[in-house]
C-alpha beads as a LAMMPS data file, in Angstrom:
LAMMPS data file: protein, C-alpha beads

290 atoms
289 bonds

1 atom types
1 bond types

-500.0 500.0 xlo xhi
-500.0 500.0 ylo yhi
-500.0 500.0 zlo zhi

Masses

1 110.0

Atoms # bond

1 1 1 451.340 -270.789 -386.590
2 1 1 452.698 -273.339 -389.356
3 1 1 455.598 -273.577 -392.040
4 1 1 454.741 -269.886 -393.635
5 1 1 454.304 -267.737 -390.403
6 1 1 457.727 -266.349 -390.105
7 1 1 457.572 -266.672 -386.571
8 1 1 457.341 -270.407 -386.549
9 1 1 461.425 -271.614 -387.468
10 1 1 460.426 -275.259 -386.575
11 1 1 457.236 -275.932 -388.796
12 1 1 459.343 -273.925 -391.614
13 1 1 461.936 -276.165 -391.104
14 1 1 460.149 -279.599 -391.146
15 1 1 458.469 -278.345 -394.292
16 1 1 461.606 -277.143 -395.928
17 1 1 463.457 -279.829 -395.714
18 1 1 461.016 -282.540 -396.548
19 1 1 460.231 -280.365 -399.394
20 1 1 463.942 -280.137 -400.369
21 1 1 464.483 -284.408 -399.820
22 1 1 461.202 -285.130 -402.160
23 1 1 462.212 -281.978 -405.261
24 1 1 462.520 -284.287 -408.531
25 1 1 465.993 -283.768 -410.184
26 1 1 465.279 -283.262 -413.311
27 1 1 462.432 -282.856 -416.474
28 1 1 462.451 -286.477 -416.926
29 1 1 460.908 -287.170 -413.250
30 1 1 457.774 -285.508 -413.865
31 1 1 456.643 -287.321 -417.045
32 1 1 453.324 -289.681 -416.909
33 1 1 453.169 -291.567 -420.239
34 1 1 449.303 -292.460 -420.310
35 1 1 447.044 -294.043 -422.967
36 1 1 443.816 -291.956 -423.408
37 1 1 443.812 -288.521 -421.746
38 1 1 440.113 -288.244 -421.526
39 1 1 439.838 -291.471 -419.485
40 1 1 442.757 -291.872 -417.117
41 1 1 443.569 -295.188 -415.384
42 1 1 444.025 -295.180 -411.597
43 1 1 447.388 -295.801 -411.866
44 1 1 447.816 -293.083 -413.826
45 1 1 445.834 -290.433 -412.184
46 1 1 447.921 -291.506 -408.801
47 1 1 451.094 -290.666 -410.803
48 1 1 450.191 -287.058 -411.834
49 1 1 448.871 -286.694 -408.127
50 1 1 452.174 -288.016 -406.858
51 1 1 454.400 -286.059 -409.301
52 1 1 452.265 -282.767 -408.427
53 1 1 452.502 -283.346 -404.901
54 1 1 456.338 -283.286 -404.872
55 1 1 456.859 -280.514 -407.177
56 1 1 453.306 -278.733 -407.846
57 1 1 453.865 -280.431 -411.545
58 1 1 453.906 -282.564 -413.829
59 1 1 453.894 -283.546 -417.335
60 1 1 452.014 -286.109 -419.053
61 1 1 452.534 -287.749 -422.684
62 1 1 450.307 -289.468 -424.588
63 1 1 449.895 -290.211 -428.754
64 1 1 447.735 -286.888 -430.156
65 1 1 444.145 -287.781 -430.339
66 1 1 442.613 -288.538 -433.859
67 1 1 441.228 -285.248 -435.642
68 1 1 443.159 -282.627 -433.026
69 1 1 440.106 -282.228 -430.918
70 1 1 442.040 -282.346 -427.424
71 1 1 439.273 -279.853 -425.477
72 1 1 436.547 -282.646 -424.174
73 1 1 439.716 -284.702 -423.398
74 1 1 441.100 -281.540 -421.334
75 1 1 438.066 -281.217 -419.050
76 1 1 437.497 -285.122 -418.518
77 1 1 441.346 -285.040 -417.431
78 1 1 441.222 -282.224 -415.149
79 1 1 438.217 -283.028 -413.543
80 1 1 439.681 -286.364 -412.861
81 1 1 442.144 -284.108 -410.877
82 1 1 440.300 -281.884 -409.033
83 1 1 440.149 -279.317 -411.672
84 1 1 436.996 -278.195 -411.739
85 1 1 436.004 -274.240 -411.598
86 1 1 437.462 -272.782 -415.315
87 1 1 438.463 -269.373 -414.833
88 1 1 436.555 -267.481 -417.780
89 1 1 439.012 -264.656 -418.890
90 1 1 438.077 -262.197 -421.558
91 1 1 440.625 -264.011 -424.213
92 1 1 438.798 -267.386 -423.577
93 1 1 436.509 -269.656 -425.520
94 1 1 432.986 -269.988 -424.972
95 1 1 434.340 -273.353 -423.087
96 1 1 436.950 -271.671 -421.299
97 1 1 439.579 -273.133 -422.764
98 1 1 441.941 -270.841 -424.337
99 1 1 443.743 -271.454 -428.085
100 1 1 447.114 -270.107 -427.631
101 1 1 448.695 -269.270 -431.450
102 1 1 449.577 -266.491 -433.422
103 1 1 446.899 -264.300 -434.079
104 1 1 447.980 -261.672 -436.690
105 1 1 444.799 -259.171 -435.819
106 1 1 442.040 -259.032 -433.369
107 1 1 441.624 -258.534 -429.736
108 1 1 444.296 -261.481 -428.954
109 1 1 447.023 -260.110 -431.226
110 1 1 447.569 -257.175 -429.352
111 1 1 449.267 -259.952 -425.977
112 1 1 452.323 -261.459 -426.477
113 1 1 450.819 -265.103 -425.579
114 1 1 449.190 -264.776 -428.744
115 1 1 452.635 -263.897 -430.792
116 1 1 455.368 -265.807 -431.251
117 1 1 457.910 -263.599 -428.938
118 1 1 459.117 -265.104 -425.625
119 1 1 457.094 -264.649 -422.292
120 1 1 459.557 -263.739 -419.435
121 1 1 458.854 -265.728 -415.912
122 1 1 455.327 -265.416 -414.707
123 1 1 452.857 -267.723 -413.212
124 1 1 449.147 -267.781 -415.287
125 1 1 446.189 -264.593 -414.112
126 1 1 448.453 -262.244 -412.073
127 1 1 446.190 -259.912 -412.608
128 1 1 443.584 -261.850 -410.168
129 1 1 443.403 -261.640 -406.859
130 1 1 440.763 -263.187 -403.724
131 1 1 438.356 -265.684 -404.560
132 1 1 439.453 -265.149 -408.033
133 1 1 442.958 -266.244 -408.176
134 1 1 444.323 -268.695 -410.767
135 1 1 445.322 -272.425 -408.357
136 1 1 445.888 -274.693 -411.212
137 1 1 446.484 -274.566 -414.445
138 1 1 446.977 -277.080 -417.477
139 1 1 448.692 -276.841 -420.989
140 1 1 448.014 -279.166 -423.628
141 1 1 450.324 -279.503 -426.620
142 1 1 448.047 -280.245 -429.996
143 1 1 450.715 -279.061 -432.185
144 1 1 454.595 -277.786 -431.403
145 1 1 456.099 -275.078 -433.505
146 1 1 458.319 -275.993 -436.410
147 1 1 460.998 -275.003 -433.967
148 1 1 461.404 -273.432 -430.490
149 1 1 458.313 -272.934 -428.006
150 1 1 460.084 -274.524 -425.222
151 1 1 458.826 -273.433 -421.651
152 1 1 461.550 -273.040 -418.001
153 1 1 459.157 -274.414 -415.261
154 1 1 459.516 -273.956 -411.155
155 1 1 457.813 -274.727 -408.700
156 1 1 457.265 -271.241 -406.155
157 1 1 457.467 -272.467 -403.009
158 1 1 461.189 -273.750 -404.310
159 1 1 461.637 -269.925 -404.768
160 1 1 460.168 -269.268 -401.613
161 1 1 462.509 -271.273 -400.049
162 1 1 465.576 -269.563 -401.088
163 1 1 463.601 -265.922 -400.489
164 1 1 462.999 -267.011 -397.081
165 1 1 466.865 -268.193 -396.568
166 1 1 468.088 -265.394 -397.913
167 1 1 466.432 -262.943 -396.159
168 1 1 462.813 -263.713 -394.311
169 1 1 462.149 -260.051 -395.176
170 1 1 462.070 -260.777 -398.531
171 1 1 458.626 -263.100 -397.717
172 1 1 457.218 -260.379 -395.777
173 1 1 457.500 -257.667 -398.001
174 1 1 455.978 -259.926 -400.475
175 1 1 453.136 -260.857 -398.632
176 1 1 451.969 -257.461 -397.970
177 1 1 448.393 -257.021 -399.439
178 1 1 449.855 -253.806 -401.758
179 1 1 453.059 -255.320 -403.045
180 1 1 452.320 -255.422 -406.559
181 1 1 449.833 -253.663 -408.227
182 1 1 448.177 -254.780 -412.008
183 1 1 447.187 -251.461 -413.833
184 1 1 443.131 -251.361 -415.384
185 1 1 443.205 -252.629 -418.592
186 1 1 440.336 -250.492 -420.808
187 1 1 440.796 -251.458 -424.135
188 1 1 437.476 -252.273 -425.770
189 1 1 435.938 -255.895 -424.657
190 1 1 438.936 -255.986 -422.295
191 1 1 437.720 -253.790 -419.629
192 1 1 439.408 -254.956 -416.432
193 1 1 439.804 -253.106 -412.950
194 1 1 443.303 -252.321 -411.517
195 1 1 443.922 -255.575 -408.899
196 1 1 446.273 -254.644 -406.188
197 1 1 447.864 -258.184 -403.723
198 1 1 450.465 -259.668 -402.636
199 1 1 453.090 -261.540 -404.704
200 1 1 452.665 -264.822 -402.290
201 1 1 450.029 -265.743 -400.254
202 1 1 447.773 -268.313 -398.494
203 1 1 444.902 -269.815 -399.894
204 1 1 441.601 -270.911 -397.813
205 1 1 443.220 -273.890 -397.108
206 1 1 446.433 -271.941 -396.035
207 1 1 448.599 -273.307 -398.832
208 1 1 450.965 -271.302 -400.150
209 1 1 450.441 -269.512 -403.682
210 1 1 452.034 -266.809 -406.494
211 1 1 451.268 -264.301 -408.573
212 1 1 453.783 -262.666 -410.545
213 1 1 454.842 -261.431 -413.544
214 1 1 458.401 -260.078 -414.764
215 1 1 457.343 -257.714 -417.148
216 1 1 458.806 -254.286 -416.732
217 1 1 455.889 -252.447 -418.450
218 1 1 452.246 -252.507 -416.612
219 1 1 453.279 -253.629 -413.371
220 1 1 453.664 -251.317 -410.345
221 1 1 455.561 -252.418 -407.233
222 1 1 455.468 -250.898 -403.723
223 1 1 457.589 -248.251 -403.560
224 1 1 458.583 -249.617 -399.951
225 1 1 462.139 -250.280 -399.712
226 1 1 461.852 -253.752 -398.663
227 1 1 459.228 -254.684 -401.578
228 1 1 461.933 -253.342 -404.227
229 1 1 464.259 -255.281 -402.501
230 1 1 462.296 -258.400 -402.243
231 1 1 460.926 -257.978 -406.267
232 1 1 464.909 -257.979 -407.439
233 1 1 465.566 -260.597 -405.659
234 1 1 463.103 -262.968 -407.112
235 1 1 464.487 -261.382 -410.678
236 1 1 468.169 -262.001 -409.465
237 1 1 467.202 -265.632 -408.072
238 1 1 464.996 -266.861 -411.390
239 1 1 467.774 -265.245 -413.740
240 1 1 470.384 -267.447 -411.652
241 1 1 468.204 -270.548 -412.534
242 1 1 470.168 -273.657 -411.367
243 1 1 469.060 -277.533 -410.821
244 1 1 465.656 -276.029 -409.522
245 1 1 464.645 -274.589 -413.102
246 1 1 463.684 -277.266 -415.621
247 1 1 463.034 -276.835 -419.337
248 1 1 460.618 -279.059 -421.397
249 1 1 459.162 -278.223 -424.805
250 1 1 455.353 -280.040 -424.885
251 1 1 455.287 -281.925 -427.901
252 1 1 452.141 -283.267 -429.355
253 1 1 449.873 -284.809 -426.802
254 1 1 451.870 -283.453 -424.012
255 1 1 450.469 -281.463 -421.609
256 1 1 451.462 -279.530 -417.991
257 1 1 449.354 -280.068 -415.253
258 1 1 450.092 -277.613 -412.105
259 1 1 449.139 -275.874 -409.536
260 1 1 450.451 -272.533 -411.476
261 1 1 454.179 -272.623 -411.312
262 1 1 456.314 -270.478 -412.060
263 1 1 456.868 -270.423 -416.170
264 1 1 458.168 -269.054 -419.343
265 1 1 458.403 -269.680 -422.918
266 1 1 460.831 -268.823 -425.609
267 1 1 460.173 -267.533 -429.043
268 1 1 459.736 -269.932 -431.847
269 1 1 459.021 -270.414 -435.401
270 1 1 455.836 -271.905 -436.976
271 1 1 455.424 -274.549 -439.460
272 1 1 452.817 -271.947 -441.943
273 1 1 451.090 -275.842 -442.889
274 1 1 450.863 -276.493 -438.518
275 1 1 450.906 -273.727 -436.859
276 1 1 451.490 -273.914 -432.780
277 1 1 448.541 -274.583 -431.086
278 1 1 448.491 -275.129 -427.337
279 1 1 445.036 -275.242 -425.139
280 1 1 445.639 -273.970 -421.961
281 1 1 443.203 -273.833 -419.422
282 1 1 442.960 -271.954 -415.778
283 1 1 441.331 -272.838 -412.668
284 1 1 440.183 -271.521 -409.204
285 1 1 441.351 -275.320 -407.940
286 1 1 444.134 -276.743 -406.751
287 1 1 445.190 -280.048 -408.126
288 1 1 443.336 -282.376 -405.832
289 1 1 445.154 -283.874 -402.740
290 1 1 448.550 -281.713 -403.090

Bonds

1 1 1 2
2 1 2 3
3 1 3 4
4 1 4 5
5 1 5 6
6 1 6 7
7 1 7 8
8 1 8 9
9 1 9 10
10 1 10 11
11 1 11 12
12 1 12 13
13 1 13 14
14 1 14 15
15 1 15 16
16 1 16 17
17 1 17 18
18 1 18 19
19 1 19 20
20 1 20 21
21 1 21 22
22 1 22 23
23 1 23 24
24 1 24 25
25 1 25 26
26 1 26 27
27 1 27 28
28 1 28 29
29 1 29 30
30 1 30 31
31 1 31 32
32 1 32 33
33 1 33 34
34 1 34 35
35 1 35 36
36 1 36 37
37 1 37 38
38 1 38 39
39 1 39 40
40 1 40 41
41 1 41 42
42 1 42 43
43 1 43 44
44 1 44 45
45 1 45 46
46 1 46 47
47 1 47 48
48 1 48 49
49 1 49 50
50 1 50 51
51 1 51 52
52 1 52 53
53 1 53 54
54 1 54 55
55 1 55 56
56 1 56 57
57 1 57 58
58 1 58 59
59 1 59 60
60 1 60 61
61 1 61 62
62 1 62 63
63 1 63 64
64 1 64 65
65 1 65 66
66 1 66 67
67 1 67 68
68 1 68 69
69 1 69 70
70 1 70 71
71 1 71 72
72 1 72 73
73 1 73 74
74 1 74 75
75 1 75 76
76 1 76 77
77 1 77 78
78 1 78 79
79 1 79 80
80 1 80 81
81 1 81 82
82 1 82 83
83 1 83 84
84 1 84 85
85 1 85 86
86 1 86 87
87 1 87 88
88 1 88 89
89 1 89 90
90 1 90 91
91 1 91 92
92 1 92 93
93 1 93 94
94 1 94 95
95 1 95 96
96 1 96 97
97 1 97 98
98 1 98 99
99 1 99 100
100 1 100 101
101 1 101 102
102 1 102 103
103 1 103 104
104 1 104 105
105 1 105 106
106 1 106 107
107 1 107 108
108 1 108 109
109 1 109 110
110 1 110 111
111 1 111 112
112 1 112 113
113 1 113 114
114 1 114 115
115 1 115 116
116 1 116 117
117 1 117 118
118 1 118 119
119 1 119 120
120 1 120 121
121 1 121 122
122 1 122 123
123 1 123 124
124 1 124 125
125 1 125 126
126 1 126 127
127 1 127 128
128 1 128 129
129 1 129 130
130 1 130 131
131 1 131 132
132 1 132 133
133 1 133 134
134 1 134 135
135 1 135 136
136 1 136 137
137 1 137 138
138 1 138 139
139 1 139 140
140 1 140 141
141 1 141 142
142 1 142 143
143 1 143 144
144 1 144 145
145 1 145 146
146 1 146 147
147 1 147 148
148 1 148 149
149 1 149 150
150 1 150 151
151 1 151 152
152 1 152 153
153 1 153 154
154 1 154 155
155 1 155 156
156 1 156 157
157 1 157 158
158 1 158 159
159 1 159 160
160 1 160 161
161 1 161 162
162 1 162 163
163 1 163 164
164 1 164 165
165 1 165 166
166 1 166 167
167 1 167 168
168 1 168 169
169 1 169 170
170 1 170 171
171 1 171 172
172 1 172 173
173 1 173 174
174 1 174 175
175 1 175 176
176 1 176 177
177 1 177 178
178 1 178 179
179 1 179 180
180 1 180 181
181 1 181 182
182 1 182 183
183 1 183 184
184 1 184 185
185 1 185 186
186 1 186 187
187 1 187 188
188 1 188 189
189 1 189 190
190 1 190 191
191 1 191 192
192 1 192 193
193 1 193 194
194 1 194 195
195 1 195 196
196 1 196 197
197 1 197 198
198 1 198 199
199 1 199 200
200 1 200 201
201 1 201 202
202 1 202 203
203 1 203 204
204 1 204 205
205 1 205 206
206 1 206 207
207 1 207 208
208 1 208 209
209 1 209 210
210 1 210 211
211 1 211 212
212 1 212 213
213 1 213 214
214 1 214 215
215 1 215 216
216 1 216 217
217 1 217 218
218 1 218 219
219 1 219 220
220 1 220 221
221 1 221 222
222 1 222 223
223 1 223 224
224 1 224 225
225 1 225 226
226 1 226 227
227 1 227 228
228 1 228 229
229 1 229 230
230 1 230 231
231 1 231 232
232 1 232 233
233 1 233 234
234 1 234 235
235 1 235 236
236 1 236 237
237 1 237 238
238 1 238 239
239 1 239 240
240 1 240 241
241 1 241 242
242 1 242 243
243 1 243 244
244 1 244 245
245 1 245 246
246 1 246 247
247 1 247 248
248 1 248 249
249 1 249 250
250 1 250 251
251 1 251 252
252 1 252 253
253 1 253 254
254 1 254 255
255 1 255 256
256 1 256 257
257 1 257 258
258 1 258 259
259 1 259 260
260 1 260 261
261 1 261 262
262 1 262 263
263 1 263 264
264 1 264 265
265 1 265 266
266 1 266 267
267 1 267 268
268 1 268 269
269 1 269 270
270 1 270 271
271 1 271 272
272 1 272 273
273 1 273 274
274 1 274 275
275 1 275 276
276 1 276 277
277 1 277 278
278 1 278 279
279 1 279 280
280 1 280 281
281 1 281 282
282 1 282 283
283 1 283 284
284 1 284 285
285 1 285 286
286 1 286 287
287 1 287 288
288 1 288 289
289 1 289 290
């Protein structure tokens, strides 16, 4: 029993009310000003954790680091926040961190995160399931685009509330073990088996998590009418947006720390002399204490 058990209405009501009361009103409430991200003070760390507890995400803001080499700083900050187990996906660099920039050729050029095109709603690593699920995410901006590249952000727990309040059957359908399938990938060097799993699920500690993509291609939804209706409800609610959806463009020295929240990316235009560069780190951990 508990707030995510559809038969425990009392526990859900307590959790729901507390969640809605704590939810921040705007993206500014997520921002934590920092000095050196490689060595956060206790107050800075606590401020990030407090925001992630409220909204499953925080935005840190610091001066750009000299030389622009942010990888070690990201790993140090992540460790201070309990993010340790990096997801070594095929397109990450050897240290587990992925540079997100435009690639004109090579394996990365075939995938939309490495283009300047918009990216629809998703959580990261939605093709991972079970013990390999991506639970934590960091995005760090080394250089923003000349124009565009903002993210929209939504706490999956707020979407869960909207779905459950509308129809608890949506939640039941989305928690089915066969709700969403990501077909296998057999491209050279990136072989991956098909992954079948729920959209909403509980991690090993009983905390709510989500894997989702709004893309129409390379995803197969269960043909069950309840799952089809639930998937349509997600698309509608995300399209409706509202106060629960924040928009923020990361500037140099800023980063997103989150429990793999729903996010998008708008199209962007690069400065050829200083092309956009974000560093992405995915983790099999949640932010500590959240």
